[in-house]
N, C-alpha and C positions, 0 to 999 in steps of 0.2 A: 510596452516597456514594463518591466517588472521591477519591483523594489525588493532588494535583498534583505532578508531578515537579519536583525542585529545578532552579532555573534557573541557568544558568552566567552569571557576570557578564561584562561586556565586557572586552576585552584590556587596557584601561587599568588595571584593578585586579588584574591577574595579578601575583603576586609581592609584593603589598602585605603580606600576612600574614607572609611570610618576613622582610621588612624590619622589621616590628613585633617579631617574635621576636628578631631580631639586636639591635635597639636595647634591648629589655628585658634581654637577656643582658648587654649592655655596661653598662647602669645597675646591674645586680645585681653585676657584677664590680667596678665602682668602689666601690660601697657596702661590699662584702666586704673590699676592700683597705683602705679607711679604718678599718673595725672592727678588722682585724688590726693595723694600725699603732697604734691606740689601746691595744689589749691588750698589744702588745710594749712600748710605752713605759711602761705601768703596771707591767708585770712588772720591767722594768729599774729603774725608780724604787724599787720595793719592795725589790729586792735591794740596791740602793745604800744605802737607809736602814737595812736590817737590818745590813749590814756596818759602817756608821757607828755604830750603836748598840752593836755588839759591841766596836768600838774604844773607844768611850766607857766601856764597862764595864771593859775592860782598864786604861784610864787611871785610873779610880776605884780599882781594886784596887791599882795601883802607888802612888797617892797615899796610900791607907790603910797600905800597907807602909812607906812613907817616914815617915809620922807616928809610927810606933812606934820609929823609930831615935833614937839619942842625938844630941845636938848635935855632938859630936865627930865622929860619922860623917857628918853632913850638911854639915860644913864643906867647901866646894869639892867637893861630891859630883858626880862624873861617871862613872857606871858604864858599862861597855861595853854597847851595845845587846843586848837579849835577843830571840831569835826565839821566838814563841809561835804554835802552830797551834790554831785554833779553828774547828770545823765545816768543816774542809778549806781554810780560808784562812790564809795565813801573815802574821802581823803582826810588826812590829819595835817593841819598847818601849824607849824611852830615858828615863833618869831623871837629874835634875840638882837640886842644892841649893845655894843661895847665901844668905849673910847680907846683909840689906838694912837701911838706915836708914829710920826712919819718916817723916822730913821730906820726902824727895824720891825715895824708893825706889831710891837708888843702891846699887850693890854696894859693900860695905865689906869690911874684913879683907884688905887687899892687903899685909899684912906690917906695917902700922902698927897701933898699939894704938888701938882705937876701940870705943865702946859699940855693941853690936849690939842692935837692937830686935826684928827678926823674921828668920825664915828663909823664903825663897821656894823652894818645891819645885815642880818642873815635870816633868810626864810627857808624853811625846810618843809617840803610837802611829801608825804608818804602815803602809801595805801597797801593793804594786804595783797592786792592784785599785782603790785609792782615789785620786782626783786630789789631794786635800789631806789632810794628816795631822790627827789630833785632838790638840789641845794643851790640857792642863788644868794650871792653876796654883793654888796655895794658899799662904797665909801661915801659918806656924807660930810661935807665941810661945814663946820659951825660958822655961822656968819652973824 
């Protein structure tokens, strides 16, 4: 039994395998770039959400701190912003307290005698790494 030698194809098909390999490599590169773009976007989104949740936690802590203050301290409260570093990110926390009326939520106590119904406390947490600050407001009832 003899083995037939491999036949060489005609000149028209010369280089066709090379073109197939190049097209396959190009398709593989496009798919890899798309996968890397999705991974990068997901990582950026996760980091942004983590930073936003840290800012929300700082705002909640500031709200709890202000709820423990006396009404005389909350009257026209505007503390200077505090710098807080958390996990390598610098946040700026601003606190504000205002007396408001219950009917239309207008700020009262402009020097006139007026019955105050609630105190609105506001905590604002911002960072250069976040596009918009986290603002948290609560109403405290004087008792």
